[in-house]
C-alpha positions in Angstrom: 7.8 -6.4 31.9 7.5 -2.7 31.9 4.2 -1.0 30.9 5.3 0.3 27.7 6.7 -3.4 26.9 3.2 -4.2 27.8 1.5 -1.7 25.5 3.6 -2.6 22.6 3.2 -6.4 23.1 0.1 -5.9 23.1 0.0 -3.6 19.8 2.2 -6.3 17.9 -0.9 -8.9 19.3 -4.0 -7.4 17.9 -1.9 -6.1 14.4 -2.8 -3.3 13.5 -3.3 0.7 15.1 -6.4 2.9 15.1 -6.2 6.0 13.4 -8.8 7.8 15.4 -8.5 11.4 14.0 -9.5 9.8 11.0 -12.7 11.3 9.3 -13.7 8.8 6.8 -13.3 5.0 5.9 -15.0 3.9 2.8 -13.1 2.6 0.2 -13.5 4.8 -3.0 -17.1 4.1 -5.0 -16.6 4.7 -8.8 -15.6 1.6 -10.7 -13.9 1.7 -13.7 -13.5 -1.7 -14.9 -14.4 -5.7 -14.6 -11.0 -7.2 -12.6 -12.3 -10.4 -13.5 -11.0 -13.9 -12.1 -9.4 -13.4 -8.8 -5.9 -14.8 -9.0 -5.4 -17.9 -6.4 -3.6 -16.7 -3.3 -1.2 -18.1 -1.0 -1.9 -18.8 2.3 -0.3 -15.7 3.4 -2.3 -13.4 1.4 -5.4 -14.6 2.4 -6.6 -11.3 4.3 -5.6 -9.5 1.2 -8.8 -8.2 -1.2 -8.5 -8.6 -4.7 -11.2 -6.2 -5.8 -13.6 -7.3 -8.5 -13.7 -4.2 -9.9 -11.0 -1.2 -10.3 -12.0 1.7 -8.1 -10.7 5.3 -9.8 -9.1 7.4 -6.5 -8.5 11.1 -5.9 -5.4 11.4 -6.9 -3.7 13.3 -3.8 0.1 15.0 -3.7 2.5 13.5 -1.7 6.0 15.0 -0.6 8.7 13.2 -0.5 11.7 13.9 3.0 13.8 16.3 0.2 10.5 17.9 -0.6 9.6 17.0 -3.7 6.0 16.5 -4.8 5.1 12.9 -5.5 2.0 11.3 -6.9 0.4 8.0 -7.9 0.1 9.3 -11.9 4.1 9.6 -11.7 4.0 6.1 -11.6 1.8 5.1 -14.6 2.2 1.7 -15.8 3.4 0.4 -13.0 2.0 -1.6 -10.2 2.3 0.4 -6.7 1.8 -0.7 -3.7 1.3 1.5 -0.8 2.0 1.1 2.8 0.8 3.3 5.3 2.2 3.6 8.2 3.4 5.7 11.2 6.2 6.5 13.8 3.5 5.2 16.9 2.5 2.0 15.5 4.4 -1.4 16.6 3.3 -3.5 13.6 3.9 -0.7 10.7 7.6 -0.3 11.8 7.9 -4.2 11.9 7.1 -3.9 8.6 9.3 -1.7 7.2 12.3 -3.7 6.5 10.3 -6.2 4.4 8.6 -3.6 1.9 11.8 -2.3 1.2 13.1 -6.2 0.2 10.3 -6.1 -1.8 11.4 -2.3 -3.0 15.1 -3.1 -3.7 14.0 -6.8 -5.4 11.2 -4.9 -8.3 13.5 -2.6 -8.7 13.8 -3.0 -12.3 10.3 -4.8 -12.8 6.6 -3.2 -12.6 6.2 -3.1 -9.9 6.6 0.1 -7.1 6.6 0.4 -3.3 5.0 3.8 -2.1 5.6 3.9 1.6 3.3 6.8 2.9 3.7 8.6 6.7 0.2 9.7 8.1 2.4 11.3 10.8 0.8 14.6 11.9 4.0 15.4 13.3 5.7 15.1 9.6 8.7 17.0 10.0 10.0 14.2 12.5 9.7 11.2 9.9 12.9 11.5 8.8 14.4 11.8 12.3 12.8 8.7 13.4 14.2 6.8 10.4 17.7 7.8 11.3 17.3 7.0 15.0 16.1 3.3 14.1 19.2 3.0 11.2 16.1 2.9 8.2 17.9 5.4 6.5 17.0 5.4 2.7 13.7 4.5 3.5 12.3 6.2 0.4 8.4 7.5 3.0 6.5 10.3 2.0 4.6 12.2 4.1 1.2 13.8 4.1 1.6 17.6 5.4 -1.8 18.4 4.1 -3.5 15.5 6.0 -5.2 14.9 2.5 -4.2 11.2 1.8 -8.0 10.2 3.6 -9.1 11.7 0.8 -7.9 8.7 -1.3 -8.0 5.9 0.6 -9.7 4.7 3.9 -7.2 5.9 7.0 -8.6 4.5 10.2 -6.2 1.4 11.0 -2.2 1.5 9.8 -0.4 -0.5 8.3 -2.3 -1.3 5.4 -1.6 -1.7 1.9 -3.4 -0.4 -0.6 -2.4 -1.8 -4.3 -2.9 0.2 -7.5 -3.2 -0.8 -11.2 -1.0 0.9 -14.2 -3.8 3.5 -14.4 -4.0 4.6 -10.5 -7.2 2.5 -10.1 -7.4 1.1 -6.9 -7.7 -2.9 -7.3 -6.7 -4.7 -3.8 -5.9 -3.8 -0.2 -5.0 -5.2 2.9 -5.7 -4.1 6.2 -2.7 -4.8 9.5 -0.3 -6.1 9.3 1.5 -8.7 7.3 4.8 -11.0 7.2 5.5 -9.7 3.4 9.0 -10.8 3.7 7.0 -14.5 3.3 8.3 -17.2 0.1 5.3 -17.1 -1.4 4.4 -13.1 -1.6 6.8 -12.1 -3.8 5.6 -14.7 -6.8 1.8 -13.5 -5.8 3.3 -9.9 -6.0 4.5 -10.6 -9.5 1.5 -12.0 -10.8 -0.7 -8.7 -10.1 1.4 -6.4 -11.8 1.4 -8.9 -14.9 -2.3 -8.3 -14.1 -2.1 -4.5 -13.4 0.1 -2.8 -14.8 -1.4 -2.1 -17.9 -4.5 -3.1 -17.3 -5.8 -1.9 -20.6 -4.1 -4.5 -22.5 -5.5 -6.8 -19.5 -9.5 -5.3 -20.6 -8.6 -5.7 -24.2 -8.3 -9.0 -23.4 -11.3 -9.2 -21.6 -12.7 -7.9 -23.8 -11.7 -9.8 -26.8 -12.7 -13.5 -24.6 -16.4 -11.9 -23.9 -16.4 -11.3 -28.3 -15.5 -14.7 -28.8 -18.1 -16.4 -26.3 
């Protein structure tokens, strides 16, 4: 086994890659609403944290590989699954086909997969995807290096889930087998709960009033 293979095996075993240039690693602190009782998690999602209070985030503009500006607010009324990845992170690359399948399976649902490459050499991301036969994966890039003002950037892969109003409601740091058969039903439950948080909050209020 050569040194490169050994290194990649080691990275896959740890299932995370440290982002050395990140200047902060804290979740947003402004609380928006109580999320109520957590959705029961299947074993595969045991490391996913559904937050007890939704958090407001500082929205930052990202860029598609075609040069178009994309923001979280473009997906109002949708559950957004933001997956942070990098070309130098082996576990991230392993997640991409699974994230793409989730994206395809939910095209007609209120769920959007929002991949974001954190590569500093962002101009090389498209060529990397082509080289690895991942053409068509609609990743965004962060030319202004602003994503860490929105969510923690100390580890990749990392997945952050936002409600239909752009509030952070859950996260998972590290690699996950997103292809597991129990993932999609769980995501559907998250979508039903959070794609329209106003309806959810009103239902909570009505329930509290009835008690």
